KOLVOVEX-390289 format. One record per residue (C-alpha): residue number from 1; x, y, z; residue in three letters. Coordinates in steps of 0.001 Angstrom, whole numbers. Example, Ala and Ser with C-alpha at 12.3 -4.5 7.8 and 13.67 -1.06 7.14 Angstrom:
<rs>
<r><k>1</k><u>12300</u><v>-4500</v><w>7800</w><r>ALA</r></r>
<r><k>2</k><u>13670</u><v>-1060</v><w>7140</w><r>SER</r></r>
</rs>
This chain:
<rs>
<r><k>1</k><u>91</u><v>-105</v><w>-46</w><r>MET</r></r>
<r><k>2</k><u>1483</u><v>3259</v><w>-1056</w><r>LYS</r></r>
<r><k>3</k><u>1036</u><v>5918</v><w>1668</w><r>VAL</r></r>
<r><k>4</k><u>1131</u><v>9897</v><w>1146</w><r>TYR</r></r>
<r><k>5</k><u>1473</u><v>11801</v><w>4144</w><r>ARG</r></r>
<r><k>6</k><u>-99</u><v>15089</v><w>2920</w><r>ASP</r></r>
<r><k>7</k><u>-2369</u><v>16323</v><w>-168</w><r>ILE</r></r>
<r><k>8</k><u>663</u><v>18216</v><w>-1729</w><r>ALA</r></r>
<r><k>9</k><u>2793</u><v>14798</v><w>-2263</w><r>SER</r></r>
<r><k>10</k><u>500</u><v>13600</v><w>-4669</w><r>ILE</r></r>
<r><k>11</k><u>2040</u><v>14583</v><w>-8016</w><r>GLU</r></r>
<r><k>12</k><u>-842</u><v>13769</v><w>-10703</w><r>LYS</r></r>
<r><k>13</k><u>-4512</u><v>12197</v><w>-10292</w><r>PRO</r></r>
<r><k>14</k><u>-4490</u><v>8440</v><w>-9629</w><r>PHE</r></r>
<r><k>15</k><u>-5795</u><v>5916</v><w>-12089</w><r>ARG</r></r>
<r><k>16</k><u>-9844</u><v>5887</v><w>-12107</w><r>ASN</r></r>
<r><k>17</k><u>-9554</u><v>6109</v><w>-8114</w><r>PRO</r></r>
<r><k>18</k><u>-12297</u><v>5059</v><w>-6089</w><r>VAL</r></r>
<r><k>19</k><u>-12083</u><v>6619</v><w>-2609</w><r>ILE</r></r>
<r><k>20</k><u>-13489</u><v>6661</v><w>1107</w><r>THR</r></r>
<r><k>21</k><u>-12718</u><v>9011</v><w>3655</w><r>ILE</r></r>
<r><k>22</k><u>-12926</u><v>9151</v><w>7269</w><r>GLY</r></r>
<r><k>23</k><u>-11029</u><v>8541</v><w>10745</w><r>ASN</r></r>
<r><k>24</k><u>-11634</u><v>4338</v><w>11023</w><r>PHE</r></r>
<r><k>25</k><u>-10529</u><v>4297</v><w>14184</w><r>ASP</r></r>
<r><k>26</k><u>-10300</u><v>593</v><w>15049</w><r>GLY</r></r>
<r><k>27</k><u>-10753</u><v>-395</v><w>11564</w><r>VAL</r></r>
<r><k>28</k><u>-14088</u><v>-2233</v><w>12681</w><r>HIS</r></r>
<r><k>29</k><u>-16677</u><v>-4603</v><w>10552</w><r>ARG</r></r>
<r><k>30</k><u>-18122</u><v>-1000</v><w>9218</w><r>GLY</r></r>
<r><k>31</k><u>-14801</u><v>353</v><w>8104</w><r>HIS</r></r>
<r><k>32</k><u>-13925</u><v>-2711</v><w>6315</w><r>ARG</r></r>
<r><k>33</k><u>-17419</u><v>-3162</v><w>4502</w><r>ALA</r></r>
<r><k>34</k><u>-16621</u><v>286</v><w>3299</w><r>LEU</r></r>
<r><k>35</k><u>-13046</u><v>-444</v><w>2225</w><r>PHE</r></r>
<r><k>36</k><u>-14296</u><v>-4036</v><w>362</w><r>GLN</r></r>
<r><k>37</k><u>-16961</u><v>-1522</v><w>-1315</w><r>ARG</r></r>
<r><k>38</k><u>-14032</u><v>475</v><w>-2480</w><r>VAL</r></r>
<r><k>39</k><u>-12028</u><v>-1995</v><w>-3351</w><r>ILE</r></r>
<r><k>40</k><u>-14250</u><v>-3821</v><w>-5502</w><r>GLY</r></r>
<r><k>41</k><u>-15418</u><v>-981</v><w>-7501</w><r>TRP</r></r>
<r><k>42</k><u>-12079</u><v>110</v><w>-8258</w><r>ALA</r></r>
<r><k>43</k><u>-11367</u><v>-3090</v><w>-9604</w><r>ARG</r></r>
<r><k>44</k><u>-14327</u><v>-3012</v><w>-12067</w><r>LYS</r></r>
<r><k>45</k><u>-12836</u><v>555</v><w>-13280</w><r>LEU</r></r>
<r><k>46</k><u>-9349</u><v>-1025</v><w>-13312</w><r>LYS</r></r>
<r><k>47</k><u>-8547</u><v>1575</v><w>-11089</w><r>GLY</r></r>
<r><k>48</k><u>-7029</u><v>2203</v><w>-7622</w><r>GLU</r></r>
<r><k>49</k><u>-8520</u><v>1903</v><w>-4140</w><r>SER</r></r>
<r><k>50</k><u>-8019</u><v>4793</v><w>-1916</w><r>VAL</r></r>
<r><k>51</k><u>-8764</u><v>5799</v><w>1807</w><r>VAL</r></r>
<r><k>52</k><u>-7948</u><v>9251</v><w>2899</w><r>MET</r></r>
<r><k>53</k><u>-7829</u><v>9773</v><w>6779</w><r>THR</r></r>
<r><k>54</k><u>-6407</u><v>12267</v><w>9092</w><r>PHE</r></r>
<r><k>55</k><u>-3685</u><v>12870</v><w>11606</w><r>ASP</r></r>
<r><k>56</k><u>-4164</u><v>14097</v><w>14084</w><r>PRO</r></r>
<r><k>57</k><u>-7824</u><v>13397</v><w>15003</w><r>HIS</r></r>
<r><k>58</k><u>-9876</u><v>16467</v><w>13748</w><r>PRO</r></r>
<r><k>59</k><u>-11395</u><v>16569</v><w>17542</w><r>LEU</r></r>
<r><k>60</k><u>-7537</u><v>16935</v><w>18701</w><r>GLN</r></r>
<r><k>61</k><u>-7509</u><v>20111</v><w>16671</w><r>VAL</r></r>
<r><k>62</k><u>-11062</u><v>21291</v><w>16948</w><r>LEU</r></r>
<r><k>63</k><u>-11540</u><v>20523</v><w>20265</w><r>ARG</r></r>
<r><k>64</k><u>-8014</u><v>20275</v><w>22438</w><r>PRO</r></r>
<r><k>65</k><u>-8253</u><v>18367</v><w>25436</w><r>GLY</r></r>
<r><k>66</k><u>-11422</u><v>16842</v><w>24068</w><r>ASN</r></r>
<r><k>67</k><u>-10358</u><v>14290</v><w>21650</w><r>GLY</r></r>
<r><k>68</k><u>-11307</u><v>10502</v><w>22298</w><r>PRO</r></r>
<r><k>69</k><u>-9066</u><v>7869</v><w>23504</w><r>ASN</r></r>
<r><k>70</k><u>-8022</u><v>5984</v><w>20485</w><r>PHE</r></r>
<r><k>71</k><u>-8940</u><v>2099</v><w>19794</w><r>ILE</r></r>
<r><k>72</k><u>-6126</u><v>1940</v><w>17128</w><r>THR</r></r>
<r><k>73</k><u>-2957</u><v>3418</v><w>17183</w><r>PRO</r></r>
<r><k>74</k><u>-2100</u><v>5516</v><w>13961</w><r>TYR</r></r>
<r><k>75</k><u>630</u><v>3186</v><w>12685</w><r>ALA</r></r>
<r><k>76</k><u>-1638</u><v>-207</v><w>13504</w><r>ARG</r></r>
<r><k>77</k><u>-4501</u><v>1397</v><w>11522</w><r>LYS</r></r>
<r><k>78</k><u>-2462</u><v>1657</v><w>8425</w><r>LEU</r></r>
<r><k>79</k><u>-1493</u><v>-1825</v><w>8928</w><r>GLU</r></r>
<r><k>80</k><u>-4932</u><v>-3172</v><w>9078</w><r>LEU</r></r>
<r><k>81</k><u>-5724</u><v>-975</v><w>5890</w><r>MET</r></r>
<r><k>82</k><u>-2999</u><v>-2640</v><w>3928</w><r>GLU</r></r>
<r><k>83</k><u>-4345</u><v>-6000</v><w>5048</w><r>GLN</r></r>
<r><k>84</k><u>-7984</u><v>-5224</v><w>3687</w><r>GLU</r></r>
<r><k>85</k><u>-6052</u><v>-4695</v><w>191</w><r>GLY</r></r>
<r><k>86</k><u>-6451</u><v>-941</v><w>-76</w><r>ILE</r></r>
<r><k>87</k><u>-3660</u><v>231</v><w>-2861</w><r>ASP</r></r>
<r><k>88</k><u>-3407</u><v>4201</v><w>-1451</w><r>VAL</r></r>
<r><k>89</k><u>-3689</u><v>5673</v><w>1633</w><r>ALA</r></r>
<r><k>90</k><u>-3645</u><v>9460</v><w>2298</w><r>ILE</r></r>
<r><k>91</k><u>-2812</u><v>11068</v><w>5248</w><r>VAL</r></r>
<r><k>92</k><u>-4122</u><v>14406</v><w>5553</w><r>VAL</r></r>
<r><k>93</k><u>-2349</u><v>16321</v><w>8450</w><r>PRO</r></r>
<r><k>94</k><u>-5325</u><v>17897</v><w>10053</w><r>PHE</r></r>
<r><k>95</k><u>-5042</u><v>21822</v><w>10984</w><r>SER</r></r>
<r><k>96</k><u>-7062</u><v>24721</v><w>11576</w><r>GLN</r></r>
<r><k>97</k><u>-6481</u><v>25591</v><w>8072</w><r>ASP</r></r>
<r><k>98</k><u>-7867</u><v>22508</v><w>6677</w><r>PHE</r></r>
<r><k>99</k><u>-10822</u><v>22730</v><w>8501</w><r>ALA</r></r>
<r><k>100</k><u>-11476</u><v>25882</v><w>6963</w><r>ARG</r></r>
<r><k>101</k><u>-11792</u><v>24291</v><w>3489</w><r>ILE</r></r>
<r><k>102</k><u>-15353</u><v>24870</v><w>2319</w><r>SER</r></r>
<r><k>103</k><u>-17043</u><v>21777</v><w>1197</w><r>ALA</r></r>
<r><k>104</k><u>-17125</u><v>22631</v><w>-2443</w><r>HIS</r></r>
<r><k>105</k><u>-13674</u><v>23351</v><w>-2500</w><r>ASP</r></r>
<r><k>106</k><u>-12419</u><v>19940</v><w>-422</w><r>PHE</r></r>
<r><k>107</k><u>-14360</u><v>18046</v><w>-3459</w><r>VAL</r></r>
<r><k>108</k><u>-13301</u><v>20140</v><w>-6097</w><r>LYS</r></r>
<r><k>109</k><u>-9540</u><v>20962</v><w>-5493</w><r>ASP</r></r>
<r><k>110</k><u>-8737</u><v>18113</v><w>-3283</w><r>LEU</r></r>
<r><k>111</k><u>-11102</u><v>15015</v><w>-4587</w><r>LEU</r></r>
<r><k>112</k><u>-11597</u><v>15694</v><w>-8371</w><r>VAL</r></r>
<r><k>113</k><u>-8331</u><v>17931</v><w>-9159</w><r>ASP</r></r>
<r><k>114</k><u>-5771</u><v>16221</v><w>-7275</w><r>ARG</r></r>
<r><k>115</k><u>-6636</u><v>13122</v><w>-6860</w><r>ILE</r></r>
<r><k>116</k><u>-9105</u><v>12638</v><w>-9786</w><r>GLY</r></r>
<r><k>117</k><u>-11957</u><v>10399</v><w>-8077</w><r>ILE</r></r>
<r><k>118</k><u>-14301</u><v>8614</v><w>-10369</w><r>ARG</r></r>
<r><k>119</k><u>-16224</u><v>7269</v><w>-7010</w><r>GLY</r></r>
<r><k>120</k><u>-16450</u><v>7836</v><w>-3720</w><r>ILE</r></r>
<r><k>121</k><u>-17952</u><v>5320</v><w>-1150</w><r>VAL</r></r>
<r><k>122</k><u>-19362</u><v>7197</v><w>2330</w><r>VAL</r></r>
<r><k>123</k><u>-21228</u><v>6353</v><w>5347</w><r>GLY</r></r>
<r><k>124</k><u>-24596</u><v>7118</v><w>5656</w><r>TYR</r></r>
<r><k>125</k><u>-24015</u><v>9869</v><w>8013</w><r>ASP</r></r>
<r><k>126</k><u>-20803</u><v>11648</v><w>6361</w><r>TYR</r></r>
<r><k>127</k><u>-20377</u><v>15145</v><w>6611</w><r>ARG</r></r>
<r><k>128</k><u>-17499</u><v>17342</v><w>5089</w><r>PHE</r></r>
<r><k>129</k><u>-15967</u><v>20403</v><w>4820</w><r>GLY</r></r>
<r><k>130</k><u>-15698</u><v>23865</v><w>7061</w><r>ARG</r></r>
<r><k>131</k><u>-18513</u><v>23566</v><w>9849</w><r>GLY</r></r>
<r><k>132</k><u>-19578</u><v>19837</v><w>8483</w><r>ARG</r></r>
<r><k>133</k><u>-21423</u><v>21999</v><w>5879</w><r>GLU</r></r>
<r><k>134</k><u>-21512</u><v>19165</v><w>3246</w><r>GLY</r></r>
<r><k>135</k><u>-23684</u><v>16248</v><w>3088</w><r>ASN</r></r>
<r><k>136</k><u>-24612</u><v>13376</v><w>981</w><r>ILE</r></r>
<r><k>137</k><u>-27088</u><v>15397</v><w>-1116</w><r>LYS</r></r>
<r><k>138</k><u>-24336</u><v>17737</v><w>-1782</w><r>MET</r></r>
<r><k>139</k><u>-21830</u><v>15038</v><w>-2583</w><r>LEU</r></r>
<r><k>140</k><u>-23979</u><v>13718</v><w>-5209</w><r>ARG</r></r>
<r><k>141</k><u>-24800</u><v>17232</v><w>-6617</w><r>ASP</r></r>
<r><k>142</k><u>-21283</u><v>17649</v><w>-7016</w><r>LEU</r></r>
<r><k>143</k><u>-21019</u><v>14385</v><w>-8414</w><r>GLY</r></r>
<r><k>144</k><u>-23084</u><v>15427</v><w>-11304</w><r>ILE</r></r>
<r><k>145</k><u>-20996</u><v>18738</v><w>-11851</w><r>ARG</r></r>
<r><k>146</k><u>-17982</u><v>17317</v><w>-11995</w><r>TYR</r></r>
<r><k>147</k><u>-18027</u><v>13539</v><w>-13015</w><r>GLY</r></r>
<r><k>148</k><u>-17697</u><v>11253</v><w>-10051</w><r>PHE</r></r>
<r><k>149</k><u>-20431</u><v>8648</v><w>-8693</w><r>GLN</r></r>
<r><k>150</k><u>-21453</u><v>8728</v><w>-5087</w><r>VAL</r></r>
<r><k>151</k><u>-22420</u><v>5261</v><w>-3411</w><r>GLU</r></r>
<r><k>152</k><u>-23930</u><v>5417</v><w>438</w><r>MET</r></r>
<r><k>153</k><u>-23454</u><v>2422</v><w>2796</w><r>VAL</r></r>
<r><k>154</k><u>-25581</u><v>2096</v><w>5242</w><r>SER</r></r>
<r><k>155</k><u>-24650</u><v>1292</v><w>9067</w><r>GLY</r></r>
<r><k>156</k><u>-23849</u><v>-2395</v><w>10120</w><r>ILE</r></r>
<r><k>157</k><u>-25373</u><v>-4117</v><w>12699</w><r>GLU</r></r>
<r><k>158</k><u>-24410</u><v>-7215</v><w>14974</w><r>LEU</r></r>
<r><k>159</k><u>-26915</u><v>-8380</v><w>17333</w><r>ASP</r></r>
<r><k>160</k><u>-28950</u><v>-5545</v><w>17571</w><r>GLY</r></r>
<r><k>161</k><u>-25927</u><v>-2961</v><w>17840</w><r>THR</r></r>
<r><k>162</k><u>-24873</u><v>-474</v><w>14928</w><r>VAL</r></r>
<r><k>163</k><u>-20987</u><v>-1270</v><w>14651</w><r>VAL</r></r>
<r><k>164</k><u>-19206</u><v>1906</v><w>15149</w><r>SER</r></r>
<r><k>165</k><u>-16014</u><v>3446</v><w>16823</w><r>SER</r></r>
<r><k>166</k><u>-18307</u><v>5104</v><w>19590</w><r>THR</r></r>
<r><k>167</k><u>-19652</u><v>1812</v><w>20376</w><r>ALA</r></r>
<r><k>168</k><u>-16904</u><v>-156</v><w>20800</w><r>ILE</r></r>
<r><k>169</k><u>-14963</u><v>2528</v><w>22817</w><r>ARG</r></r>
<r><k>170</k><u>-18403</u><v>2051</v><w>25276</w><r>HIS</r></r>
<r><k>171</k><u>-18028</u><v>-1951</v><w>25577</w><r>LEU</r></r>
<r><k>172</k><u>-14116</u><v>-1580</v><w>26518</w><r>ILE</r></r>
<r><k>173</k><u>-14694</u><v>889</v><w>29115</w><r>ARG</r></r>
<r><k>174</k><u>-17347</u><v>-1267</v><w>30298</w><r>ASP</r></r>
<r><k>175</k><u>-15268</u><v>-4479</v><w>30511</w><r>GLY</r></r>
<r><k>176</k><u>-17590</u><v>-6238</v><w>27862</w><r>ARG</r></r>
<r><k>177</k><u>-14590</u><v>-7367</v><w>25973</w><r>ILE</r></r>
<r><k>178</k><u>-15881</u><v>-9977</v><w>23970</w><r>GLN</r></r>
<r><k>179</k><u>-18793</u><v>-7902</v><w>22626</w><r>GLU</r></r>
<r><k>180</k><u>-16076</u><v>-5378</v><w>21385</w><r>ALA</r></r>
<r><k>181</k><u>-14441</u><v>-8317</v><w>19924</w><r>GLU</r></r>
<r><k>182</k><u>-17667</u><v>-9120</v><w>17783</w><r>THR</r></r>
<r><k>183</k><u>-17978</u><v>-5469</v><w>16557</w><r>LEU</r></r>
<r><k>184</k><u>-14118</u><v>-5461</v><w>15872</w><r>LEU</r></r>
<r><k>185</k><u>-13780</u><v>-8537</v><w>14179</w><r>GLY</r></r>
<r><k>186</k><u>-10744</u><v>-9291</v><w>16158</w><r>ARG</r></r>
<r><k>187</k><u>-9822</u><v>-8754</v><w>20042</w><r>PRO</r></r>
<r><k>188</k><u>-9223</u><v>-5534</v><w>21408</w><r>TYR</r></r>
<r><k>189</k><u>-5482</u><v>-4933</v><w>21658</w><r>GLU</r></r>
<r><k>190</k><u>-3072</u><v>-2289</v><w>23273</w><r>ILE</r></r>
<r><k>191</k><u>521</u><v>-2144</v><w>22073</w><r>THR</r></r>
<r><k>192</k><u>3185</u><v>-292</v><w>24332</w><r>GLY</r></r>
<r><k>193</k><u>6496</u><v>-158</v><w>25779</w><r>GLN</r></r>
<r><k>194</k><u>7295</u><v>-2388</v><w>28924</w><r>VAL</r></r>
<r><k>195</k><u>8338</u><v>563</v><w>31377</w><r>VAL</r></r>
<r><k>196</k><u>9992</u><v>-42</v><w>35152</w><r>LYS</r></r>
<r><k>197</k><u>7302</u><v>-721</v><w>37684</w><r>GLY</r></r>
<r><k>198</k><u>7294</u><v>-1387</v><w>41525</w><r>ARG</r></r>
<r><k>199</k><u>8230</u><v>-5011</v><w>40760</w><r>GLU</r></r>
<r><k>200</k><u>5691</u><v>-6507</v><w>43615</w><r>ARG</r></r>
<r><k>201</k><u>4774</u><v>-9238</v><w>40915</w><r>GLY</r></r>
<r><k>202</k><u>8051</u><v>-10319</v><w>41237</w><r>ARG</r></r>
<r><k>203</k><u>8077</u><v>-10572</v><w>44935</w><r>LEU</r></r>
<r><k>204</k><u>4908</u><v>-12393</v><w>44881</w><r>LEU</r></r>
<r><k>205</k><u>6191</u><v>-15068</v><w>42363</w><r>GLY</r></r>
<r><k>206</k><u>4335</u><v>-13675</v><w>39440</w><r>PHE</r></r>
<r><k>207</k><u>6488</u><v>-10972</v><w>37544</w><r>PRO</r></r>
<r><k>208</k><u>4535</u><v>-9002</v><w>35322</w><r>THR</r></r>
<r><k>209</k><u>5090</u><v>-6554</v><w>32489</w><r>ALA</r></r>
<r><k>210</k><u>4168</u><v>-3055</v><w>33061</w><r>ASN</r></r>
<r><k>211</k><u>2635</u><v>-1032</v><w>30117</w><r>ILE</r></r>
<r><k>212</k><u>1843</u><v>2719</v><w>29874</w><r>ARG</r></r>
<r><k>213</k><u>-1474</u><v>3346</v><w>28500</w><r>VAL</r></r>
<r><k>214</k><u>-1570</u><v>7024</v><w>27131</w><r>GLU</r></r>
<r><k>215</k><u>-3593</u><v>7619</v><w>23909</w><r>THR</r></r>
<r><k>216</k><u>-5724</u><v>4188</v><w>23665</w><r>GLN</r></r>
<r><k>217</k><u>-9150</u><v>3418</v><w>25074</w><r>VAL</r></r>
<r><k>218</k><u>-8390</u><v>2140</v><w>28938</w><r>PRO</r></r>
<r><k>219</k><u>-10244</u><v>-1186</v><w>29671</w><r>PRO</r></r>
<r><k>220</k><u>-12521</u><v>-1516</v><w>32691</w><r>LYS</r></r>
<r><k>221</k><u>-10519</u><v>-2125</v><w>35595</w><r>ALA</r></r>
<r><k>222</k><u>-9904</u><v>-5904</v><w>36506</w><r>GLY</r></r>
<r><k>223</k><u>-8264</u><v>-8791</v><w>35423</w><r>VAL</r></r>
<r><k>224</k><u>-8494</u><v>-10525</v><w>31941</w><r>TYR</r></r>
<r><k>225</k><u>-7280</u><v>-13317</v><w>29816</w><r>ALA</r></r>
<r><k>226</k><u>-4967</u><v>-11834</v><w>27068</w><r>VAL</r></r>
<r><k>227</k><u>-2946</u><v>-12945</v><w>24560</w><r>GLU</r></r>
<r><k>228</k><u>344</u><v>-10763</v><w>24109</w><r>VAL</r></r>
<r><k>229</k><u>2863</u><v>-10817</v><w>21024</w><r>GLU</r></r>
<r><k>230</k><u>6207</u><v>-10311</v><w>21811</w><r>LEU</r></r>
<r><k>231</k><u>8955</u><v>-10219</v><w>19061</w><r>ASP</r></r>
<r><k>232</k><u>6283</u><v>-12297</v><w>16532</w><r>GLY</r></r>
<r><k>233</k><u>5667</u><v>-14935</v><w>19020</w><r>GLU</r></r>
<r><k>234</k><u>2254</u><v>-15409</v><w>21084</w><r>ILE</r></r>
<r><k>235</k><u>2297</u><v>-15869</v><w>24674</w><r>TYR</r></r>
<r><k>236</k><u>-722</u><v>-16674</v><w>26679</w><r>TRP</r></r>
<r><k>237</k><u>-1082</u><v>-14078</v><w>29700</w><r>GLY</r></r>
<r><k>238</k><u>-2916</u><v>-12679</v><w>32716</w><r>ALA</r></r>
<r><k>239</k><u>-3405</u><v>-9216</v><w>32864</w><r>ALA</r></r>
<r><k>240</k><u>-4576</u><v>-6495</v><w>35397</w><r>ASN</r></r>
<r><k>241</k><u>-5582</u><v>-2943</v><w>34747</w><r>PHE</r></r>
<r><k>242</k><u>-6373</u><v>-609</v><w>37686</w><r>GLY</r></r>
<r><k>243</k><u>-5063</u><v>1018</v><w>40377</w><r>THR</r></r>
<r><k>244</k><u>-4345</u><v>-2460</v><w>42578</w><r>ASN</r></r>
<r><k>245</k><u>-6461</u><v>-1640</v><w>45708</w><r>PRO</r></r>
<r><k>246</k><u>-4437</u><v>-3965</v><w>47860</w><r>THR</r></r>
<r><k>247</k><u>-1453</u><v>-1530</v><w>47594</w><r>PHE</r></r>
<r><k>248</k><u>-3391</u><v>1486</v><w>46961</w><r>GLY</r></r>
<r><k>249</k><u>-1622</u><v>3179</v><w>43665</w><r>ASP</r></r>
<r><k>250</k><u>-2383</u><v>6389</v><w>42941</w><r>PRO</r></r>
<r><k>251</k><u>-2591</u><v>5855</v><w>39069</w><r>GLU</r></r>
<r><k>252</k><u>-4047</u><v>3217</v><w>36958</w><r>PRO</r></r>
<r><k>253</k><u>-1311</u><v>537</v><w>35070</w><r>SER</r></r>
<r><k>254</k><u>-1332</u><v>-2387</v><w>32849</w><r>LEU</r></r>
<r><k>255</k><u>362</u><v>-5095</v><w>34283</w><r>GLU</r></r>
<r><k>256</k><u>456</u><v>-8769</v><w>32597</w><r>VAL</r></r>
<r><k>257</k><u>1907</u><v>-12024</v><w>33682</w><r>HIS</r></r>
<r><k>258</k><u>3311</u><v>-13805</v><w>30889</w><r>LEU</r></r>
<r><k>259</k><u>2506</u><v>-17775</v><w>31656</w><r>LEU</r></r>
<r><k>260</k><u>5339</u><v>-19891</v><w>30918</w><r>ASP</r></r>
<r><k>261</k><u>7978</u><v>-17196</v><w>29950</w><r>PHE</r></r>
<r><k>262</k><u>11069</u><v>-16149</v><w>31453</w><r>GLN</r></r>
<r><k>263</k><u>13350</u><v>-13290</v><w>30103</w><r>GLY</r></r>
<r><k>264</k><u>13680</u><v>-9407</v><w>30789</w><r>ASP</r></r>
<r><k>265</k><u>10992</u><v>-7752</v><w>29108</w><r>LEU</r></r>
<r><k>266</k><u>12100</u><v>-3906</v><w>29891</w><r>TYR</r></r>
<r><k>267</k><u>12140</u><v>-1771</v><w>26940</w><r>GLY</r></r>
<r><k>268</k><u>10514</u><v>-4276</v><w>24949</w><r>LYS</r></r>
<r><k>269</k><u>7174</u><v>-3752</v><w>22739</w><r>GLU</r></r>
<r><k>270</k><u>4321</u><v>-5906</v><w>23707</w><r>LEU</r></r>
<r><k>271</k><u>867</u><v>-6143</v><w>22077</w><r>THR</r></r>
<r><k>272</k><u>-1567</u><v>-7369</v><w>24712</w><r>VAL</r></r>
<r><k>273</k><u>-4656</u><v>-8591</v><w>23068</w><r>ARG</r></r>
<r><k>274</k><u>-7766</u><v>-8797</v><w>25739</w><r>PHE</r></r>
<r><k>275</k><u>-9796</u><v>-12060</v><w>25160</w><r>VAL</r></r>
<r><k>276</k><u>-11969</u><v>-12474</v><w>28551</w><r>ALA</r></r>
<r><k>277</k><u>-12479</u><v>-10227</v><w>31428</w><r>LYS</r></r>
<r><k>278</k><u>-11883</u><v>-12601</v><w>34474</w><r>LEU</r></r>
<r><k>279</k><u>-13013</u><v>-10733</v><w>37383</w><r>ARG</r></r>
<r><k>280</k><u>-13428</u><v>-6599</v><w>38791</w><r>ASP</r></r>
<r><k>281</k><u>-10369</u><v>-5718</v><w>40288</w><r>GLU</r></r>
<r><k>282</k><u>-10814</u><v>-5934</v><w>44212</w><r>GLN</r></r>
<r><k>283</k><u>-9012</u><v>-5125</v><w>47603</w><r>ARG</r></r>
<r><k>284</k><u>-7678</u><v>-8023</v><w>49194</w><r>PHE</r></r>
<r><k>285</k><u>-6702</u><v>-8203</v><w>53110</w><r>ASP</r></r>
<r><k>286</k><u>-2839</u><v>-9008</v><w>52427</w><r>GLY</r></r>
<r><k>287</k><u>-200</u><v>-10452</v><w>49678</w><r>PRO</r></r>
<r><k>288</k><u>-1158</u><v>-14450</v><w>50941</w><r>GLU</r></r>
<r><k>289</k><u>-5008</u><v>-13725</v><w>49852</w><r>ALA</r></r>
<r><k>290</k><u>-3785</u><v>-11789</v><w>46698</w><r>LEU</r></r>
<r><k>291</k><u>-1700</u><v>-14679</v><w>45538</w><r>VAL</r></r>
<r><k>292</k><u>-3847</u><v>-17621</v><w>46240</w><r>ASP</r></r>
<r><k>293</k><u>-6250</u><v>-15349</v><w>43754</w><r>GLN</r></r>
<r><k>294</k><u>-3690</u><v>-14827</v><w>41152</w><r>ILE</r></r>
<r><k>295</k><u>-3470</u><v>-18978</v><w>41451</w><r>HIS</r></r>
<r><k>296</k><u>-6993</u><v>-19095</v><w>40598</w><r>LYS</r></r>
<r><k>297</k><u>-6619</u><v>-16290</v><w>37911</w><r>ASP</r></r>
<r><k>298</k><u>-3766</u><v>-18180</v><w>35862</w><r>VAL</r></r>
<r><k>299</k><u>-5851</u><v>-20994</v><w>36326</w><r>ALA</r></r>
<r><k>300</k><u>-8838</u><v>-19592</v><w>34458</w><r>GLU</r></r>
<r><k>301</k><u>-7062</u><v>-17875</v><w>32184</w><r>THR</r></r>
<r><k>302</k><u>-5218</u><v>-21409</v><w>30855</w><r>ARG</r></r>
<r><k>303</k><u>-8659</u><v>-22950</v><w>30988</w><r>ARG</r></r>
<r><k>304</k><u>-10091</u><v>-20286</v><w>28733</w><r>ILE</r></r>
<r><k>305</k><u>-7316</u><v>-19747</v><w>26272</w><r>LEU</r></r>
<r><k>306</k><u>-6671</u><v>-23266</v><w>25601</w><r>ALA</r></r>
<r><k>307</k><u>-10700</u><v>-23345</v><w>24561</w><r>SER</r></r>
<r><k>308</k><u>-10702</u><v>-20086</v><w>22552</w><r>ARG</r></r>
<r><k>309</k><u>-11720</u><v>-20525</v><w>18861</w><r>LYS</r></r>
<r><k>310</k><u>-10519</u><v>-17543</v><w>17302</w><r>PRO</r></r>
<r><k>311</k><u>-13344</u><v>-15355</v><w>15659</w><r>LEU</r></r>
<r><k>312</k><u>-14299</u><v>-16074</v><w>12046</w><r>ALA</r></r>
<r><k>313</k><u>-13699</u><v>-13236</v><w>9643</w><r>ALA</r></r>
<r><k>314</k><u>-17214</u><v>-12958</v><w>8953</w><r>ALA</r></r>
<r><k>315</k><u>-18649</u><v>-10803</v><w>5574</w><r>ALA</r></r>
<r><k>316</k><u>-19359</u><v>-7642</v><w>5708</w><r>CYS</r></r>
</rs>
């Protein structure tokens, strides 16, 4: 997949491009439905499938301090787009100046003149341009004027829930990890570097890797069965997210105990995939009671992961 880091780096229009535009946080099943429509349409035109996205997220610019926590980091989002088969990703550096571009100029100057679009696929609630003034009717009118076609894709529902990034964030925060996995089409994951912790786990006989959670959606405080990717290998693990009420830590942290692993993890990058929530975080009377519960958590983690069936890739 060819990645353009800004509009200005596009030297000439693409070959019969079909495009979709959005933030695509999570690259969930609804997003992938858009991508597959784009890819299929582009193939019919013998053209290129194009995704336009934004970095930083528009709300980080328009409402500083009030932007959402992310389901998927920027780099991982591009990896997932490439896995879907997208030919071109355009990452627009979102700014106040970009936000002031009118809906008409966005379409005419960027989509038509610079990219050369033949088709665009959008969700049912798509808005664009200064102050979100552009809507699907306007987009279709501009398509007639400038020679491109518009296809609208309705929202996808699974088990009565519309698949959306907002819904997935709520499920993660509520600890409903398996429901979030259903909407995502894969486990929710947090990637981060292992940092120095308080080393209580080592003293208790269960050494943990401490991962700083900064921009991603924090799960509900509790203990989870997880799969951990380290240097291309997958390990089973039990993870705790929270403030460790037995010891009264001031800030929440993600601590992961890798089962059947020995070695130094400091400075390593881990991807923690949340499979199932075991229990809420709780306060114990002392270290011995905590250790007894950790033994139970590890045993339950082994049982869950041993019986786990990977989520089948569903057609969207």
